C-alpha positions in Angstrom: -31.5 -16.9 24.0 -33.9 -18.8 26.3 -32.0 -20.1 29.3 -33.4 -23.7 29.0 -32.4 -23.9 25.3 -28.9 -22.7 26.2 -28.5 -25.4 28.9 -29.8 -28.0 26.5 -27.4 -27.1 23.8 -24.5 -27.0 26.3 -25.4 -30.4 27.7 -25.6 -31.9 24.2 -22.2 -30.7 23.3 -20.6 -32.0 26.5 -22.4 -35.3 26.2 -21.0 -35.7 22.6 -17.5 -34.9 23.8 -17.8 -37.3 26.7 -18.9 -40.1 24.4 -15.9 -39.6 22.2 -13.5 -39.5 25.0 -15.0 -42.6 26.7 -14.2 -44.6 23.6 -10.6 -43.6 23.4 -8.1 -46.4 23.5 -5.1 -47.6 21.4 -7.5 -48.6 18.7 -11.0 -47.2 18.4 -13.9 -48.9 16.5 -17.1 -47.4 15.3 -19.9 -48.0 17.8 -22.3 -50.9 17.5 -25.2 -48.6 18.4 -27.7 -47.6 15.8 -25.7 -45.1 13.9 -27.5 -44.0 10.7 -26.0 -45.0 7.4 -25.5 -48.7 7.6 -22.8 -51.0 8.9 -19.6 -49.3 7.7 -16.8 -49.5 10.4 -13.4 -47.8 10.1 -10.6 -48.5 12.5 -9.1 -45.4 14.3 -6.0 -44.9 16.2 -5.7 -42.2 18.9 -2.6 -40.1 19.5 -1.7 -36.9 21.3 -0.2 -34.7 18.5 1.3 -31.3 19.3 -0.8 -31.2 22.4 -4.1 -32.2 20.6 -6.1 -35.4 20.9 -6.2 -36.9 17.4 -8.2 -39.9 16.0 -7.1 -41.0 12.6 -7.4 -43.9 10.2 -4.2 -45.7 9.2 -4.3 -44.4 5.6 -4.9 -40.8 6.8 -8.1 -40.4 4.9 -10.2 -39.7 8.0 -9.1 -37.6 11.0 -10.9 -36.1 13.9 -9.3 -33.9 16.6 -10.2 -31.5 19.4 -9.0 -27.9 19.5 -10.2 -26.3 22.8 -8.9 -23.7 25.2 -9.4 -22.0 28.5 -8.3 -18.4 28.9 -8.5 -16.8 32.4 -7.8 -13.0 32.4 -7.4 -10.3 34.9 -6.6 -6.6 34.7 -5.9 -3.6 37.0 -6.2 0.0 35.7 -4.3 3.0 36.8 -7.3 5.3 36.2 -7.3 8.9 35.2 -10.6 10.6 34.3 -12.9 7.6 33.9 -13.6 4.8 36.4 -12.6 1.4 35.0 -13.4 -2.1 35.9 -10.6 -4.0 37.7 -11.7 -7.7 37.5 -11.2 -11.2 36.4 -13.1 -12.9 33.5 -13.2 -16.2 31.6 -12.2 -14.6 28.3 -12.7 -17.8 26.3 -13.7 -21.4 27.0 -13.9 -23.0 23.6 -14.7 -26.5 22.4 -14.0 -27.3 18.8 -14.2 -30.5 16.9 -12.3 -30.6 13.6 -12.4 -33.3 10.9 -10.9 -34.4 7.7 -13.4 -36.6 5.8 -12.5 -38.9 2.9 -9.2 -37.0 2.5 -10.5 -34.0 0.4 -13.2 -32.7 2.7 -12.9 -30.9 6.0 -15.3 -29.5 8.6 -15.3 -27.7 11.9 -17.7 -27.0 14.7 -16.4 -24.5 17.3 -18.4 -22.9 20.2 -17.3 -20.6 23.0 -18.7 -20.8 26.6 -16.6 -17.8 27.7 -18.0 -15.0 29.9 -20.0 -12.4 27.9 -21.6 -9.2 29.0 -25.1 -9.6 30.5 -27.8 -10.2 29.1 -26.1 -11.9 26.1 -25.9 -15.7 26.3 -22.6 -17.3 27.3 -22.7 -19.6 24.3 -21.2 -18.2 21.1 -21.0 -20.0 17.8 -17.6 -19.5 16.2 -16.2 -21.5 13.3 -18.9 -23.6 11.6 -17.8 -24.5 8.1 -17.3 -27.2 5.4 -14.3 -27.1 3.0 -13.5 -29.0 -0.1 -9.9 -29.2 -1.4 -9.5 -30.1 -5.1 -6.9 -32.9 -5.2 -3.4 -31.9 -6.4 -4.3 -28.3 -7.3 -3.8 -26.1 -4.2 -7.4 -25.0 -4.7 -10.0 -25.1 -1.9 -13.6 -23.9 -1.3 -15.1 -23.1 2.0 -18.8 -22.4 3.0 -20.2 -21.6 6.4 -19.2 -19.2 9.3 -15.5 -18.3 9.3 -13.3 -15.2 9.5 -13.3 -12.9 6.5 -10.0 -12.8 4.7 -8.9 -9.5 6.0 -6.3 -8.6 8.7 -3.4 -10.9 9.5 -3.7 -10.4 13.2 -7.4 -11.0 13.1 -7.0 -14.3 11.2 -4.5 -15.5 13.8 -6.1 -17.9 16.3 -6.6 -16.3 19.8 -4.5 -19.0 21.4 -1.5 -17.8 19.3 -1.7 -14.0 20.1 1.5 -12.4 21.3 -0.6 -10.1 23.6 -3.8 -10.8 25.4 -5.9 -8.8 22.9 -5.5 -7.8 19.2 -4.5 -4.3 18.4 -7.0 -1.4 18.4 -6.8 -0.9 14.6 -7.4 -4.6 14.0 -10.5 -4.4 16.3 -11.7 -1.4 14.4 -11.3 -2.4 10.8 -11.1 -6.3 10.6 -14.6 -7.6 11.1 -13.9 -11.2 11.9 -16.4 -14.1 11.5 -19.2 -13.8 9.0 -21.5 -16.2 7.0 -20.1 -16.6 3.6 -18.3 -18.6 0.8 -14.6 -18.4 -0.1 -12.2 -19.9 -2.6 -8.4 -20.1 -2.0 -5.5 -21.0 -4.3 -2.0 -21.4 -2.9 1.4 -22.6 -4.1 5.0 -22.4 -2.8 5.0 -18.6 -3.4 1.9 -17.5 -1.6 -1.9 -17.6 -1.6 -4.9 -15.8 -3.0 -8.3 -15.8 -1.3 -11.6 -14.4 -2.7 -14.8 -14.4 -0.6 -18.3 -13.2 -0.5 -19.3 -12.5 3.1 -22.7 -11.8 4.7 -23.9 -11.1 8.2 -22.4 -11.9 11.6 -23.9 -15.1 13.0 -26.7 -14.3 15.4 -27.3 -10.8 14.0 -29.7 -11.7 11.2 -33.1 -10.1 11.5 -36.3 -9.8 9.3 -35.2 -7.3 6.6 -38.4 -7.5 4.6 -37.4 -7.5 1.0 -34.0 -5.9 1.5 -30.7 -7.7 0.7 -28.3 -8.8 3.4 -25.3 -6.5 4.0 -22.8 -8.3 1.8 -19.1 -7.7 1.2 -16.6 -8.8 -1.5 -13.2 -9.7 -0.1 -9.7 -10.3 -1.6 -6.5 -11.2 0.2 -3.2 -11.8 -1.6 -0.1 -12.8 0.3 3.4 -13.8 -0.9 6.4 -15.3 0.9 9.6 -14.4 -1.0 11.6 -16.1 1.8 10.0 -19.3 3.2 12.2 -21.5 5.3 11.5 -22.8 8.8 12.9 -20.1 11.1 13.6 -17.7 8.2 10.4 -16.1 6.7 9.4 -12.9 5.0 5.7 -12.3 4.3 3.9 -9.4 2.5 0.2 -9.1 2.0 -2.6 -7.0 0.7 -6.3 -7.2 1.5 -9.4 -5.4 0.1 -13.1 -5.3 1.0 -16.1 -3.5 -0.4 -19.1 -3.8 1.9 -22.7 -2.6 2.1 -24.1 -1.6 5.4 -25.5 -4.5 7.5 -29.1 -4.5 8.7 -28.9 -4.6 12.5 -31.6 -4.3 15.2 -29.9 -1.4 17.0 -29.0 0.7 13.9 -31.1 2.5 11.3 -31.0 1.5 7.7 -27.9 2.5 5.8 -26.1 3.3 9.0 -22.8 1.9 10.3 -20.6 2.4 13.4 -16.9 1.7 13.8 -15.5 1.2 17.2 -12.5 -0.4 19.1 -11.6 -1.3 22.6 -8.2 -0.2 23.8 -6.6 -3.6 23.7 -8.1 -5.0 26.8 -11.4 -6.9 27.5 -11.9 -6.4 31.2 -13.1 -2.8 30.7 -15.4 -3.5 27.8 -16.8 0.0 26.9 -15.1 1.0 23.6 -13.7 4.5 24.0 -13.0 4.7 20.3 -16.4 5.0 18.7 -17.5 6.9 15.6 -21.2 6.9 16.7 -23.8 6.4 13.9 -22.5 7.2 10.4 -25.7 7.6 8.4 -26.8 7.4 4.8 -24.0 5.1 3.8 -24.0 3.7 0.3 -21.0 1.4 0.8 -17.5 1.4 2.3 -14.1 0.1 1.2 -11.3 -1.2 3.4 -7.6 -1.7 2.6 -5.1 -3.7 4.6 -1.3 -3.9 4.1 0.7 -6.6 5.8 4.4 -7.2 6.6 5.8 -10.0 8.7 9.3 -11.5 9.2 10.8 -14.4 11.3 14.5 -14.9 11.8 15.2 -17.6 14.4 13.9 -16.3 17.7 13.1 -12.8 16.4 9.7 -12.0 15.0 8.0 -8.8 13.7 4.6 -8.1 12.3 2.9 -4.9 11.2 -0.3 -3.9 9.4 -1.8 -0.6 8.2 -5.5 -0.1 7.5 -7.7 2.5 5.8 -11.4 2.8 5.5 -13.3 5.0 3.0 -17.0 5.5 3.6 -19.2 6.7 0.7 -22.5 8.2 1.5 -25.7 9.3 -0.2 -27.1 12.8 -0.8 -23.7 14.4 -1.5 -22.6 13.9 2.1 -18.7 14.0 2.4 -16.7 10.9 2.2 -15.3 9.6 5.5 -11.7 8.5 5.8 -10.4 6.5 8.8 -7.1 4.8 9.4 -4.8 2.9 11.7 -1.7 0.8 12.0 0.4 -1.3 14.4 3.8 -2.8 14.7 4.9 -5.8 16.9 8.4 -7.1 17.7 9.1 -10.2 19.8 12.1 -12.2 20.9 12.1 -15.7 22.2 14.8 -15.5 24.8 15.2 -19.3 25.0 15.9 -19.6 21.2 12.8 -21.2 19.7 11.3 -19.9 16.5 7.7 -19.7 15.0 6.0 -21.8 12.3 4.6 -20.1 9.2 1.9 -21.5 7.0 2.2 -20.3 3.4 -1.1 -21.9 2.4 -3.0 -19.6 4.8 -0.6 -16.7 4.9 -0.6 -16.9 8.7 1.9 -17.3 11.6 1.6 -20.5 13.6 2.7 -21.5 17.2 6.2 -21.5 18.6 8.3 -24.7 18.6 8.3 -27.0 21.5 10.3 -25.3 24.3 14.0 -26.0 24.2 14.4 -25.9 27.9 13.0 -28.4 30.4 11.4 -25.5 32.3 9.8 -24.0 29.2 10.2 -21.1 26.8 10.3 -17.3 27.5 9.3 -14.5 25.2 9.4 -10.7 25.5 7.5 -8.4 23.1 6.4 -4.9 22.4 3.7 -3.4 20.2 2.8 0.2 19.2 -0.5 1.0 17.7 -2.2 4.1 16.2 -5.9 4.3 15.5 -7.7 7.4 14.1 -11.5 7.3 13.9 -11.7 11.0 13.4 -12.6 12.8 10.2 -13.5 16.3 11.4 -14.2 17.6 7.9 -16.9 14.9 7.5 -18.3 15.5 11.0 -17.0 12.2 12.5 -15.5 12.4 15.9 -14.7 8.8 16.9 -11.5 9.5 18.8 -7.9 8.5 18.2 -5.4 6.5 20.3 -1.7 5.9 20.5 -0.9 2.8 22.6 2.3 1.1 23.7 1.9 -2.5 24.9 4.8 -4.5 26.5 4.5 -8.2 27.2 6.2 -11.2 28.7 5.0 -14.7 27.7 6.0 -17.9 29.5 5.4 -21.3 27.9 5.9 -24.1 30.5 5.0 -26.7 27.7 3.2 -27.0 24.4 -0.3 -26.7 26.1 0.2 -23.9 28.7 0.9 -20.2 28.2 1.1 -17.5 30.9 1.0 -13.9 29.7 1.6 -10.5 31.4 1.1 -7.2 29.7 1.6 -3.5 30.6 0.1 -0.8 28.5 0.2 3.0 28.2 -2.8 4.6 26.4 -2.9 8.1 24.9 -6.4 9.1 23.9 -7.5 12.4 22.3 -10.5 14.6 23.4 -12.9 12.8 21.0 -12.4 9.3 22.5 -15.6 9.5 24.6 -17.6 6.5 23.6 -20.3 8.6 21.8 -20.1 11.3 24.6 -20.6 8.9 27.5 -17.1 9.1 28.9 -14.5 11.9 29.5 -12.2 12.5 26.6 -8.4 12.9 26.7 -8.3 10.1 29.2 -4.7 9.0 29.1 -4.1 6.0 31.4 -2.3 2.7 31.8 -3.1 -0.8 32.9 -1.7 -4.2 33.6 -3.3 -7.5 32.5 -2.6 -11.2 32.8 -3.7 -14.4 31.3 -3.5 -18.1 32.1 -4.2 -20.2 29.0 -4.6 -24.0 28.6 -4.8 -25.3 25.1 -6.4 -28.8 25.0 
């Protein structure tokens, strides 16, 4: 992106935020400036709610609120065969404006100013969507840019992650945000989401007369136990996807890759390389989560089957992880049955905050030797301590041991069988 355009877009976003904040008081009124649409004025009240600045009409029909965060990360690697980057980064610096409009409509604009690898721009468009909820039905439709309904850990907000980074199998198999359309139905037992997803925002190129790389997605979750502080969640997800058309890959070619649960050393040692002549590929996800007071566990398993042209052999890849956590100070987590997702912890019980310890084991296998794919495999143990001084601040410390096989070479650019360990930390402010 042109540097001048980037600065201009950044300035516009910040000016818009400043204008809203400048008008904040006990009661806010629509500006007398020349706002398009006529002379309609709606009285708003401002409130800090669960750590977020909220502006809302008295009848609750209209609501605007900010959801922003700063994440400062650092890591140190105990190297083995490959040199790794000990450093600090601004992992995320996000600004999001969310709105409920005329009660049944919602929208969100979310951008990230976090540090990215040169020469990519440091402005990343994230959630950009509009949603309509059919009154009194539990049915809603969303269009725009949002996370595909696949992978419970992927769907969780980055501000709520138990560890600094999502697990390696989640990174490999759950694609994240895409342009698309989705419909969701939920009731007191669970939710069902169907979606048609297209390309990743910013990756669209001139494809001539070819179709976009589309996917059909389904996610079904159920909560046979659903009480605050006592929850049991099971889920299943499925996706069938055509290869995307990307500037750095040939037609009908895909690659699957994953970082080893850190961001400071960005090269992804787990990397299949180019898998060519792909017709389509399917993904399956299986979810299990439970909350009992201060104890929490979550696990997922993934499989990917890649079907190719010209009688080339099918490729089968897989991975799984399991997380356990204990809030030593006694808080519990929220659970949202309408989204099938885990929410934040409660407000800390102690004046000095809340303390959590956690562990995660993950396994990722991007090898199918019979099909000629040597993407590498990993076994990884992650230990973590999280400290929440208040609702808005989270301090995290992780220690990880990584066991890689001989094929984990980032397409032959690194040494394989590079078992190593690292420590990483994060300071997060959620605004």
